[in-house]
N, C-alpha and C positions, 0 to 999 in steps of 0.2 A: 347924468341924471340929476334932476333937482327934486326937492321935496324932503319930507322928513324920513328918518330911518327908524326901524324897530329892530332891536337886537342886531344892529349892524347891517341890516338889509336895506338897500335904497328903495324908496317908494316912488314910482313914476307919477308924473303929472298926467292929467287927462290928455294933453297934446302929445306927450311922449308915448303914451299907451296907444293912441291912434296910429302913430308911426310904426310901432312894433307890430301891431295887428294887421297892418296893410298887407294884403296877399302879395306874394312874389309873382312877377309876370311869368307866364308859361314859357319855360326855357326849352331849348332843344337838348335832348338827353343823349349823352355819349356814355356807353358802358364800355370801359376800357380795362383790359387785363393783359398780363404778359403771357407769352407762350415760348416754348423752345423750338416750335416748328410751325410757322404760319401756313405753309403749303399743306400740311397734314390736316389743318382745320377747314380748308376750303371745301372739300367734298361734303362735310357736315353742314356748314352754314350756307354755302352757295347752292350745292346740289340738293341737300336734304331739306333745308328750311326755305330754299328758293329766294335767298337774298341776293342782291346785286353788289358787286365790288364797286364802291363809290369812289374810292381813292386808294392808291398804293404808293408807298415811299420806301426808299432805301438809303441807308447811312445818313439819316438825319440826326446829327450829333451822336452817332453810334447806335442808333435805333433803326430797325426796319419795321414796317407796319402795313396794315391793310384795314380799311373801314368798309363794313358791309351793312346794307340796310335796304330800304326802299326809297327811291328818289324823293317822294313827297312826304315821307313819314317824318315826324318830329323827333326821331330817335335813330341811333345806329350803334353798331358794335365796332370797337377798335381792338385789334390784336397787335401787340408789339413784341419784338424780340430785341433784347439788348445784346449786342455783340460781346462775347466773352463772359456772359452771365447766364446761369441756369435758373429758369423760372420754376421748374418742377410741375407737379400735378396739383389738381384741386386739393385743398387741405381736408375736405370732408365730402361725403356723398350728399350733403344737404346744401351745397353751393349751387344754387339754381336760379334760373330766370323762368318766369311763367308767362306764357303767351295765351291769352284768352281768345278762344274762337267759338262763340256761342252758336253759330249756325252749324248744324250737324254735317251738312255736305262739305262745308269749308274745312271743318275739323278732320273729317275722314280723308279729304284730299291731301291735307297736310301730313297726316299719318302715313298715307300711301306713298307720298313723295319721299318721306324719310326712309321707309322700307325699301323703296325702289333704289334709293341711293346707297343701300346696304347697311342701314342702321335699324336695329331692332330695339323695342322698348326694354327698359330695365326696371326692376322693382324700385319704387320710390323709397327713400329713406324714411320719409314721413308718409304713412299709409293714406293720409288725407288726399294726397295728389293722385292716388290710384282710383279713387271713387269716380271721378268724372274726367280723368285725363290719362295721358301716357307720358312717361318720362324717358328721355333719350340722353345718352351720355356722349359728349364729344371726345376726341382723342386725348385731351388733357384731363379728362375726368370731371369737367364741369357739366352741369346738366340743364336741359331745357325741358320744361313741362308744357305739353300741348294740352290745354285745359278746355274741355267741351262745356263751357259755361260762360256766362257774362260776368264781368267783375262787379261785385257788389260790396258795399262797405259793410 
């Protein structure tokens, strides 16, 4: 950075500031986390949430894994198991992902699919999520909120 400093803090030039403020291109999002049992998660994410197995691998540098999502969605979940390592359970009941489903019929269908797959809602740690949604806990203790609302800033 160029420019003057005040109390040791650099001051950007106008050109440098334009570069810093330029928005990041929209990326594809992978939410990755470890698990001790990939197969135990599949009924929840595949059967309950209706996601598709996009890719599965075994013994890639000591890791097994599966990626689930929708073929055309710009996001997917990845669950990995490191051989010889214990991942454990979610550290808190507030480790969650929120899926916004603003159409009542789509939200109800998603809730019904979770229940038909054998998963019942659990009370949310933060009661805000119980107002317009239902929270479901996967076998590792991580939670998904099906929120019957549109996301708003």
